[in-house]
N, CA, C, O and the ligand as a Tripos MOL2 file, in Angstrom:
@<TRIPOS>MOLECULE
protein
  241   239    61     0     0
PROTEIN
NO_CHARGES

@<TRIPOS>ATOM
      1 N           0.8440   -1.2030    0.0000 N.3       1 MET1
      2 CA          0.0000    0.0000    0.0000 C.3       1 MET1
      3 C           0.8770    1.2500    0.0000 C.2       1 MET1
      4 O           1.8590    1.3480    0.7370 O.2       1 MET1
      5 N           0.4970    2.1870   -0.8380 N.am      2 ARG2
      6 CA          1.2480    3.4380   -0.9030 C.3       2 ARG2
      7 C           0.2720    4.6030   -0.8980 C.2       2 ARG2
      8 O          -0.8660    4.4820   -1.3530 O.2       2 ARG2
      9 N           0.7250    5.7100   -0.3860 N.am      3 ALA3
     10 CA         -0.1260    6.8880   -0.3410 C.3       3 ALA3
     11 C           0.4770    8.0030   -1.1840 C.2       3 ALA3
     12 O           1.6940    8.1730   -1.2620 O.2       3 ALA3
     13 N          -0.4130    8.7490   -1.8060 N.am      4 CYS4
     14 CA          0.0220    9.8560   -2.6550 C.3       4 CYS4
     15 C           0.3920   11.0650   -1.7960 C.2       4 CYS4
     16 O          -0.3330   11.4180   -0.8660 O.2       4 CYS4
     17 N           1.5160   11.6900   -2.1110 N.am      5 LYS5
     18 CA          1.9520   12.8540   -1.3440 C.3       5 LYS5
     19 C           1.0950   14.0750   -1.6330 C.2       5 LYS5
     20 O           1.0380   15.0090   -0.8330 O.2       5 LYS5
     21 N           0.4370   14.0630   -2.7670 N.am      6 GLN6
     22 CA         -0.3430   15.2380   -3.1470 C.3       6 GLN6
     23 C          -1.7930   15.1630   -2.6950 C.2       6 GLN6
     24 O          -2.3180   16.1160   -2.1200 O.2       6 GLN6
     25 N          -2.4460   14.0250   -2.9560 N.am      7 CYS7
     26 CA         -3.8730   13.9670   -2.6520 C.3       7 CYS7
     27 C          -4.1990   12.9630   -1.5520 C.2       7 CYS7
     28 O          -5.3680   12.7830   -1.2120 O.2       7 CYS7
     29 N          -3.1750   12.3010   -0.9850 N.am      8 ASN8
     30 CA         -3.3480   11.3570    0.1260 C.3       8 ASN8
     31 C          -4.0680   10.0660   -0.2560 C.2       8 ASN8
     32 O          -4.3190    9.2270    0.6090 O.2       8 ASN8
     33 N          -4.3950    9.8950   -1.4950 N.am      9 TYR9
     34 CA         -5.0640    8.6960   -1.9640 C.3       9 TYR9
     35 C          -4.1740    7.4690   -1.7380 C.2       9 TYR9
     36 O          -2.9780    7.4980   -2.0270 O.2       9 TYR9
     37 N          -4.7760    6.3880   -1.2160 N.am     10 ILE10
     38 CA         -4.0030    5.1710   -0.9780 C.3      10 ILE10
     39 C          -4.2730    4.1650   -2.0860 C.2      10 ILE10
     40 O          -5.4280    3.8760   -2.4010 O.2      10 ILE10
     41 N          -3.2360    3.6450   -2.6620 N.am     11 VAL11
     42 CA         -3.3840    2.6760   -3.7330 C.3      11 VAL11
     43 C          -2.5410    1.4440   -3.4680 C.2      11 VAL11
     44 O          -1.4910    1.5170   -2.8300 O.2      11 VAL11
     45 N          -3.0100    0.3260   -3.9610 N.am     12 VAL12
     46 CA         -2.2250   -0.9010   -3.9160 C.3      12 VAL12
     47 C          -1.6000   -1.0550   -5.2870 C.2      12 VAL12
     48 O          -2.2470   -1.5080   -6.2310 O.2      12 VAL12
     49 N          -0.3590   -0.6820   -5.3850 N.am     13 THR13
     50 CA          0.2820   -0.6770   -6.6880 C.3      13 THR13
     51 C           1.7920   -0.7460   -6.5450 C.2      13 THR13
     52 O           2.3340   -0.4560   -5.4780 O.2      13 THR13
     53 N           2.4520   -1.1180   -7.5880 N.am     14 LYS14
     54 CA          3.9080   -1.0790   -7.5930 C.3      14 LYS14
     55 C           4.3900    0.1400   -8.3620 C.2      14 LYS14
     56 O           5.5890    0.4020   -8.4580 O.2      14 LYS14
     57 N           3.4360    0.8770   -8.9050 N.am     15 ASP15
     58 CA          3.8040    2.0820   -9.6410 C.3      15 ASP15
     59 C           4.3260    3.1450   -8.6880 C.2      15 ASP15
     60 O           4.1110    3.0660   -7.4780 O.2      15 ASP15
     61 N           5.0030    4.1270   -9.2330 N.am     16 LYS16
     62 CA          5.5270    5.1980   -8.4050 C.3      16 LYS16
     63 C           4.6700    6.4480   -8.4730 C.2      16 LYS16
     64 O           4.9280    7.4270   -7.7730 O.2      16 LYS16
     65 N           3.6470    6.4100   -9.3210 N.am     17 LEU17
     66 CA          2.8110    7.5980   -9.4820 C.3      17 LEU17
     67 C           1.3560    7.3110   -9.1390 C.2      17 LEU17
     68 O           0.8530    6.2120   -9.3760 O.2      17 LEU17
     69 N           0.7000    8.3000   -8.5850 N.am     18 CYS18
     70 CA         -0.7000    8.1950   -8.2200 C.3      18 CYS18
     71 C          -1.5710    8.1150   -9.4730 C.2      18 CYS18
     72 O          -1.4000    8.9110  -10.3960 O.2      18 CYS18
     73 N          -2.5090    7.1550   -9.5120 N.am     19 PRO19
     74 CA         -3.3790    7.0080  -10.6790 C.3      19 PRO19
     75 C          -4.3780    8.1600  -10.7970 C.2      19 PRO19
     76 O          -4.9640    8.3720  -11.8590 O.2      19 PRO19
     77 N          -4.5670    8.8890   -9.7260 N.am     20 LYS20
     78 CA         -5.5290    9.9890   -9.7190 C.3      20 LYS20
     79 C          -4.9110   11.2870  -10.2080 C.2      20 LYS20
     80 O          -5.4330   11.9410  -11.1110 O.2      20 LYS20
     81 N          -3.7870   11.6500   -9.5960 N.am     21 CYS21
     82 CA         -3.2320   12.9860   -9.8750 C.3      21 CYS21
     83 C          -1.7960   12.9350  -10.3730 C.2      21 CYS21
     84 O          -1.1810   13.9770  -10.5980 O.2      21 CYS21
     85 N          -1.2540   11.7280  -10.5490 N.am     22 GLN22
     86 CA          0.1170   11.5510  -11.0210 C.3      22 GLN22
     87 C           1.1420   12.0620  -10.0150 C.2      22 GLN22
     88 O           2.2970   12.3030  -10.3650 O.2      22 GLN22
     89 N           0.7080   12.2280   -8.7460 N.am     23 GLY23
     90 CA          1.6480   12.6590   -7.7100 C.3      23 GLY23
     91 C           2.5450   11.5130   -7.2870 C.2      23 GLY23
     92 O           2.3160   10.3570   -7.6450 O.2      23 GLY23
     93 N           3.5630   11.8500   -6.5250 N.am     24 GLU24
     94 CA          4.5110   10.8450   -6.0640 C.3      24 GLU24
     95 C           3.9030   10.0100   -4.9400 C.2      24 GLU24
     96 O           3.2430   10.5460   -4.0500 O.2      24 GLU24
     97 N           4.1230    8.7040   -4.9830 N.am     25 LEU25
     98 CA          3.6180    7.8080   -3.9470 C.3      25 LEU25
     99 C           4.7050    7.5180   -2.9230 C.2      25 LEU25
    100 O           5.8940    7.4980   -3.2420 O.2      25 LEU25
    101 N           4.2700    7.2920   -1.6740 N.am     26 THR26
    102 CA          5.2140    6.9580   -0.6190 C.3      26 THR26
    103 C           4.6120    5.8880    0.2810 C.2      26 THR26
    104 O           3.3920    5.7920    0.4100 O.2      26 THR26
    105 N           5.4710    5.0830    0.9050 N.am     27 ASP27
    106 CA          4.9330    4.1060    1.8560 C.3      27 ASP27
    107 C           5.0470    4.6440    3.2790 C.2      27 ASP27
    108 O           4.7180    3.9480    4.2390 O.2      27 ASP27
    109 N           5.5100    5.8780    3.4090 N.am     28 LYS28
    110 CA          5.6140    6.5030    4.7300 C.3      28 LYS28
    111 C           4.4020    7.3840    4.9950 C.2      28 LYS28
    112 O           4.4140    8.5880    4.7380 O.2      28 LYS28
    113 N           3.3590    6.7520    5.5150 N.am     29 TYR29
    114 CA          2.1720    7.5240    5.8670 C.3      29 TYR29
    115 C           1.5620    6.9190    7.1160 C.2      29 TYR29
    116 O           1.8580    5.7770    7.4670 O.2      29 TYR29
    117 N           0.7200    7.6720    7.7810 N.am     30 SER30
    118 CA          0.0920    7.1460    8.9880 C.3      30 SER30
    119 C          -1.4030    7.4330    8.9700 C.2      30 SER30
    120 O          -1.8510    8.4890    8.5250 O.2      30 SER30
    121 N          -2.1550    6.4640    9.4660 N.am     31 GLY31
    122 CA         -3.5960    6.6320    9.5530 C.3      31 GLY31
    123 C          -4.2750    6.4190    8.2220 C.2      31 GLY31
    124 O          -3.7380    6.7760    7.1730 O.2      31 GLY31
    125 N          -5.4500    5.8390    8.2670 N.am     32 THR32
    126 CA         -6.2100    5.6070    7.0420 C.3      32 THR32
    127 C          -7.6670    5.9510    7.2730 C.2      32 THR32
    128 O          -8.2500    5.5670    8.2870 O.2      32 THR32
    129 N          -8.2450    6.6640    6.3470 N.am     33 ILE33
    130 CA         -9.6920    6.8560    6.4000 C.3      33 ILE33
    131 C         -10.2810    6.3610    5.0840 C.2      33 ILE33
    132 O          -9.6620    6.4630    4.0250 O.2      33 ILE33
    133 N         -11.4770    5.8290    5.1800 N.am     34 ILE34
    134 CA        -12.1370    5.3460    3.9730 C.3      34 ILE34
    135 C         -13.3360    6.2330    3.6910 C.2      34 ILE34
    136 O         -14.2350    6.3670    4.5200 O.2      34 ILE34
    137 N         -13.3370    6.8280    2.5310 N.am     35 ILE35
    138 CA        -14.4320    7.7070    2.1320 C.3      35 ILE35
    139 C         -15.3690    6.9350    1.2070 C.2      35 ILE35
    140 O         -14.9810    6.5170    0.1160 O.2      35 ILE35
    141 N         -16.5940    6.7550    1.6570 N.am     36 LEU36
    142 CA        -17.5620    6.0190    0.8480 C.3      36 LEU36
    143 C         -18.5360    6.9430    0.1280 C.2      36 LEU36
    144 O         -18.9730    6.6630   -0.9890 O.2      36 LEU36
    145 N         -18.8670    8.0500    0.7900 N.am     37 GLU37
    146 CA        -19.7840    9.0060    0.1810 C.3      37 GLU37
    147 C         -19.2150   10.4160    0.3010 C.2      37 GLU37
    148 O         -19.5630   11.1650    1.2130 O.2      37 GLU37
    149 N         -18.3370   10.7620   -0.6310 N.am     38 PRO38
    150 CA        -17.6230   12.0400   -0.5720 C.3      38 PRO38
    151 C         -18.5670   13.2350   -0.4640 C.2      38 PRO38
    152 O         -18.2440   14.2170    0.2050 O.2      38 PRO38
    153 N         -19.7320   13.1640   -1.1150 N.am     39 GLU39
    154 CA        -20.6590   14.3020   -1.1030 C.3      39 GLU39
    155 C         -21.2100   14.5400    0.2920 C.2      39 GLU39
    156 O         -21.5040   15.6740    0.6710 O.2      39 GLU39
    157 N         -21.3470   13.4640    1.0500 N.am     40 LYS40
    158 CA        -22.0030   13.5720    2.3520 C.3      40 LYS40
    159 C         -21.0250   13.6090    3.5150 C.2      40 LYS40
    160 O         -21.4090   13.9220    4.6410 O.2      40 LYS40
    161 N         -19.7680   13.2910    3.2500 N.am     41 SER41
    162 CA        -18.8100   13.1240    4.3370 C.3      41 SER41
    163 C         -18.1580   14.4390    4.7490 C.2      41 SER41
    164 O         -17.6180   15.1650    3.9140 O.2      41 SER41
    165 N         -18.2140   14.7370    6.0500 N.am     42 GLU42
    166 CA        -17.5400   15.9280    6.5790 C.3      42 GLU42
    167 C         -16.0280   15.7450    6.5020 C.2      42 GLU42
    168 O         -15.2860   16.6870    6.2240 O.2      42 GLU42
    169 N         -15.5900   14.5220    6.7520 N.am     43 ILE43
    170 CA        -14.1500   14.2390    6.7000 C.3      43 ILE43
    171 C         -13.6210   14.4920    5.2910 C.2      43 ILE43
    172 O         -12.5410   15.0530    5.1030 O.2      43 ILE43
    173 N         -14.4000   14.0680    4.3210 N.am     44 ALA44
    174 CA        -13.9860   14.2390    2.9270 C.3      44 ALA44
    175 C         -13.7600   15.7100    2.6130 C.2      44 ALA44
    176 O         -12.8200   16.0620    1.9010 O.2      44 ALA44
    177 N         -14.6270   16.5710    3.1480 N.am     45 LYS45
    178 CA        -14.4760   18.0040    2.9000 C.3      45 LYS45
    179 C         -13.2060   18.5290    3.5350 C.2      45 LYS45
    180 O         -12.4870   19.3410    2.9520 O.2      45 LYS45
    181 N         -12.9400   18.0470    4.7480 N.am     46 VAL46
    182 CA        -11.7400   18.4920    5.4610 C.3      46 VAL46
    183 C         -10.4830   18.0860    4.6960 C.2      46 VAL46
    184 O          -9.5440   18.8690    4.5460 O.2      46 VAL46
    185 N         -10.4890   16.8540    4.2220 N.am     47 VAL47
    186 CA         -9.3100   16.3420    3.5230 C.3      47 VAL47
    187 C          -9.2770   16.8040    2.0700 C.2      47 VAL47
    188 O          -8.2510   16.6990    1.3980 O.2      47 VAL47
    189 N         -10.4020   17.3130    1.5940 N.am     48 GLY48
    190 CA        -10.4650   17.7870    0.2170 C.3      48 GLY48
    191 C         -10.5940   16.6610   -0.7750 C.2      48 GLY48
    192 O          -9.9860   16.6820   -1.8450 O.2      48 GLY48
    193 N         -11.4020   15.6630   -0.4050 N.am     49 VAL49
    194 CA        -11.5280   14.4570   -1.2100 C.3      49 VAL49
    195 C         -12.8610   14.4470   -1.9490 C.2      49 VAL49
    196 O         -13.8870   14.8220   -1.3800 O.2      49 VAL49
    197 N         -12.8570   14.0270   -3.2000 N.am     50 ASN50
    198 CA        -14.1220   13.9420   -3.9200 C.3      50 ASN50
    199 C         -14.2800   12.6240   -4.6700 C.2      50 ASN50
    200 O         -15.1780   12.4730   -5.4980 O.2      50 ASN50
    201 N         -13.3990   11.6750   -4.3710 N.am     51 VAL51
    202 CA        -13.4770   10.3700   -5.0130 C.3      51 VAL51
    203 C         -13.5020    9.2880   -3.9370 C.2      51 VAL51
    204 O         -12.7560    9.3590   -2.9610 O.2      51 VAL51
    205 N         -14.3630    8.2860   -4.1190 N.am     52 VAL52
    206 CA        -14.4540    7.1860   -3.1780 C.3      52 VAL52
    207 C         -13.1210    6.4390   -3.0950 C.2      52 VAL52
    208 O         -12.4760    6.1970   -4.1150 O.2      52 VAL52
    209 N         -12.7170    6.0790   -1.8830 N.am     53 GLY53
    210 CA        -11.4940    5.3270   -1.7420 C.3      53 GLY53
    211 C         -10.8840    5.4830   -0.3660 C.2      53 GLY53
    212 O         -11.4930    6.0630    0.5330 O.2      53 GLY53
    213 N          -9.6740    4.9620   -0.2050 N.am     54 SER54
    214 CA         -8.9610    5.0810    1.0620 C.3      54 SER54
    215 C          -7.9620    6.2150    0.9820 C.2      54 SER54
    216 O          -7.3330    6.4380   -0.0530 O.2      54 SER54
    217 N          -7.8230    6.9270    2.0870 N.am     55 TYR55
    218 CA         -6.9020    8.0500    2.1120 C.3      55 TYR55
    219 C          -6.0480    8.0300    3.3660 C.2      55 TYR55
    220 O          -6.5150    7.6310    4.4330 O.2      55 TYR55
    221 N          -4.8120    8.4550    3.2450 N.am     56 ALA56
    222 CA         -3.9290    8.5580    4.4020 C.3      56 ALA56
    223 C          -4.2560    9.8400    5.1450 C.2      56 ALA56
    224 O          -4.5650   10.8610    4.5310 O.2      56 ALA56
    225 N          -4.1850    9.7830    6.4750 N.am     57 ILE57
    226 CA         -4.4270   10.9840    7.2550 C.3      57 ILE57
    227 C          -3.1910   11.8770    7.2120 C.2      57 ILE57
    228 O          -3.2910   13.0920    7.0410 O.2      57 ILE57
    229 N          -2.0290   11.2560    7.3700 N.am     58 ARG58
    230 CA         -0.7990   12.0390    7.2760 C.3      58 ARG58
    231 C           0.1940   11.3420    6.3690 C.2      58 ARG58
    232 O           0.4420   10.1430    6.5000 O.2      58 ARG58
    233 N           0.7530   12.0970    5.4590 N.am     59 VAL59
    234 CA          1.7800   11.5640    4.5730 C.3      59 VAL59
    235 C           3.0750   12.3010    4.8520 C.2      59 VAL59
    236 O           3.1100   13.5310    4.8850 O.2      59 VAL59
    237 N           4.1320   11.5450    5.0520 N.am     60 LYS60
    238 CA          5.4130   12.1810    5.3610 C.3      60 LYS60
    239 C           6.1540   12.5500    4.0920 C.2      60 LYS60
    240 O           7.2550   13.0970    4.1580 O.2      60 LYS60
    241 ZN         -2.6500   11.6720   -5.9190 Zn       61 ZN61
@<TRIPOS>BOND
     1     1     2 1
     2     2     3 1
     3     3     4 2
     4     3     5 am
     5     5     6 1
     6     6     7 1
     7     7     8 2
     8     7     9 am
     9     9    10 1
    10    10    11 1
    11    11    12 2
    12    11    13 am
    13    13    14 1
    14    14    15 1
    15    15    16 2
    16    15    17 am
    17    17    18 1
    18    18    19 1
    19    19    20 2
    20    19    21 am
    21    21    22 1
    22    22    23 1
    23    23    24 2
    24    23    25 am
    25    25    26 1
    26    26    27 1
    27    27    28 2
    28    27    29 am
    29    29    30 1
    30    30    31 1
    31    31    32 2
    32    31    33 am
    33    33    34 1
    34    34    35 1
    35    35    36 2
    36    35    37 am
    37    37    38 1
    38    38    39 1
    39    39    40 2
    40    39    41 am
    41    41    42 1
    42    42    43 1
    43    43    44 2
    44    43    45 am
    45    45    46 1
    46    46    47 1
    47    47    48 2
    48    47    49 am
    49    49    50 1
    50    50    51 1
    51    51    52 2
    52    51    53 am
    53    53    54 1
    54    54    55 1
    55    55    56 2
    56    55    57 am
    57    57    58 1
    58    58    59 1
    59    59    60 2
    60    59    61 am
    61    61    62 1
    62    62    63 1
    63    63    64 2
    64    63    65 am
    65    65    66 1
    66    66    67 1
    67    67    68 2
    68    67    69 am
    69    69    70 1
    70    70    71 1
    71    71    72 2
    72    71    73 am
    73    73    74 1
    74    74    75 1
    75    75    76 2
    76    75    77 am
    77    77    78 1
    78    78    79 1
    79    79    80 2
    80    79    81 am
    81    81    82 1
    82    82    83 1
    83    83    84 2
    84    83    85 am
    85    85    86 1
    86    86    87 1
    87    87    88 2
    88    87    89 am
    89    89    90 1
    90    90    91 1
    91    91    92 2
    92    91    93 am
    93    93    94 1
    94    94    95 1
    95    95    96 2
    96    95    97 am
    97    97    98 1
    98    98    99 1
    99    99   100 2
   100    99   101 am
   101   101   102 1
   102   102   103 1
   103   103   104 2
   104   103   105 am
   105   105   106 1
   106   106   107 1
   107   107   108 2
   108   107   109 am
   109   109   110 1
   110   110   111 1
   111   111   112 2
   112   111   113 am
   113   113   114 1
   114   114   115 1
   115   115   116 2
   116   115   117 am
   117   117   118 1
   118   118   119 1
   119   119   120 2
   120   119   121 am
   121   121   122 1
   122   122   123 1
   123   123   124 2
   124   123   125 am
   125   125   126 1
   126   126   127 1
   127   127   128 2
   128   127   129 am
   129   129   130 1
   130   130   131 1
   131   131   132 2
   132   131   133 am
   133   133   134 1
   134   134   135 1
   135   135   136 2
   136   135   137 am
   137   137   138 1
   138   138   139 1
   139   139   140 2
   140   139   141 am
   141   141   142 1
   142   142   143 1
   143   143   144 2
   144   143   145 am
   145   145   146 1
   146   146   147 1
   147   147   148 2
   148   147   149 am
   149   149   150 1
   150   150   151 1
   151   151   152 2
   152   151   153 am
   153   153   154 1
   154   154   155 1
   155   155   156 2
   156   155   157 am
   157   157   158 1
   158   158   159 1
   159   159   160 2
   160   159   161 am
   161   161   162 1
   162   162   163 1
   163   163   164 2
   164   163   165 am
   165   165   166 1
   166   166   167 1
   167   167   168 2
   168   167   169 am
   169   169   170 1
   170   170   171 1
   171   171   172 2
   172   171   173 am
   173   173   174 1
   174   174   175 1
   175   175   176 2
   176   175   177 am
   177   177   178 1
   178   178   179 1
   179   179   180 2
   180   179   181 am
   181   181   182 1
   182   182   183 1
   183   183   184 2
   184   183   185 am
   185   185   186 1
   186   186   187 1
   187   187   188 2
   188   187   189 am
   189   189   190 1
   190   190   191 1
   191   191   192 2
   192   191   193 am
   193   193   194 1
   194   194   195 1
   195   195   196 2
   196   195   197 am
   197   197   198 1
   198   198   199 1
   199   199   200 2
   200   199   201 am
   201   201   202 1
   202   202   203 1
   203   203   204 2
   204   203   205 am
   205   205   206 1
   206   206   207 1
   207   207   208 2
   208   207   209 am
   209   209   210 1
   210   210   211 1
   211   211   212 2
   212   211   213 am
   213   213   214 1
   214   214   215 1
   215   215   216 2
   216   215   217 am
   217   217   218 1
   218   218   219 1
   219   219   220 2
   220   219   221 am
   221   221   222 1
   222   222   223 1
   223   223   224 2
   224   223   225 am
   225   225   226 1
   226   226   227 1
   227   227   228 2
   228   227   229 am
   229   229   230 1
   230   230   231 1
   231   231   232 2
   232   231   233 am
   233   233   234 1
   234   234   235 1
   235   235   236 2
   236   235   237 am
   237   237   238 1
   238   238   239 1
   239   239   240 2
@<TRIPOS>SUBSTRUCTURE
     1 MET1         2 RESIDUE 1 A MET
     2 ARG2         6 RESIDUE 1 A ARG
     3 ALA3        10 RESIDUE 1 A ALA
     4 CYS4        14 RESIDUE 1 A CYS
     5 LYS5        18 RESIDUE 1 A LYS
     6 GLN6        22 RESIDUE 1 A GLN
     7 CYS7        26 RESIDUE 1 A CYS
     8 ASN8        30 RESIDUE 1 A ASN
     9 TYR9        34 RESIDUE 1 A TYR
    10 ILE10       38 RESIDUE 1 A ILE
    11 VAL11       42 RESIDUE 1 A VAL
    12 VAL12       46 RESIDUE 1 A VAL
    13 THR13       50 RESIDUE 1 A THR
    14 LYS14       54 RESIDUE 1 A LYS
    15 ASP15       58 RESIDUE 1 A ASP
    16 LYS16       62 RESIDUE 1 A LYS
    17 LEU17       66 RESIDUE 1 A LEU
    18 CYS18       70 RESIDUE 1 A CYS
    19 PRO19       74 RESIDUE 1 A PRO
    20 LYS20       78 RESIDUE 1 A LYS
    21 CYS21       82 RESIDUE 1 A CYS
    22 GLN22       86 RESIDUE 1 A GLN
    23 GLY23       90 RESIDUE 1 A GLY
    24 GLU24       94 RESIDUE 1 A GLU
    25 LEU25       98 RESIDUE 1 A LEU
    26 THR26      102 RESIDUE 1 A THR
    27 ASP27      106 RESIDUE 1 A ASP
    28 LYS28      110 RESIDUE 1 A LYS
    29 TYR29      114 RESIDUE 1 A TYR
    30 SER30      118 RESIDUE 1 A SER
    31 GLY31      122 RESIDUE 1 A GLY
    32 THR32      126 RESIDUE 1 A THR
    33 ILE33      130 RESIDUE 1 A ILE
    34 ILE34      134 RESIDUE 1 A ILE
    35 ILE35      138 RESIDUE 1 A ILE
    36 LEU36      142 RESIDUE 1 A LEU
    37 GLU37      146 RESIDUE 1 A GLU
    38 PRO38      150 RESIDUE 1 A PRO
    39 GLU39      154 RESIDUE 1 A GLU
    40 LYS40      158 RESIDUE 1 A LYS
    41 SER41      162 RESIDUE 1 A SER
    42 GLU42      166 RESIDUE 1 A GLU
    43 ILE43      170 RESIDUE 1 A ILE
    44 ALA44      174 RESIDUE 1 A ALA
    45 LYS45      178 RESIDUE 1 A LYS
    46 VAL46      182 RESIDUE 1 A VAL
    47 VAL47      186 RESIDUE 1 A VAL
    48 GLY48      190 RESIDUE 1 A GLY
    49 VAL49      194 RESIDUE 1 A VAL
    50 ASN50      198 RESIDUE 1 A ASN
    51 VAL51      202 RESIDUE 1 A VAL
    52 VAL52      206 RESIDUE 1 A VAL
    53 GLY53      210 RESIDUE 1 A GLY
    54 SER54      214 RESIDUE 1 A SER
    55 TYR55      218 RESIDUE 1 A TYR
    56 ALA56      222 RESIDUE 1 A ALA
    57 ILE57      226 RESIDUE 1 A ILE
    58 ARG58      230 RESIDUE 1 A ARG
    59 VAL59      234 RESIDUE 1 A VAL
    60 LYS60      238 RESIDUE 1 A LYS
    61 ZN61       241 GROUP 0 **** ****
């Protein structure tokens, strides 16, 4: 599992780039939140997320 440094999106991939925003991926992140309904989620607004998926809370 890797997290994007730009959008915090978590992906299971061996690629080095985020499939969403082409940002750099890192395995150094902490915390995970899962956004199921971005339109309705307060957390999603805080994190700035608009796509369903898993996101890292903090990316180093
Ligand atoms: Zn990204």
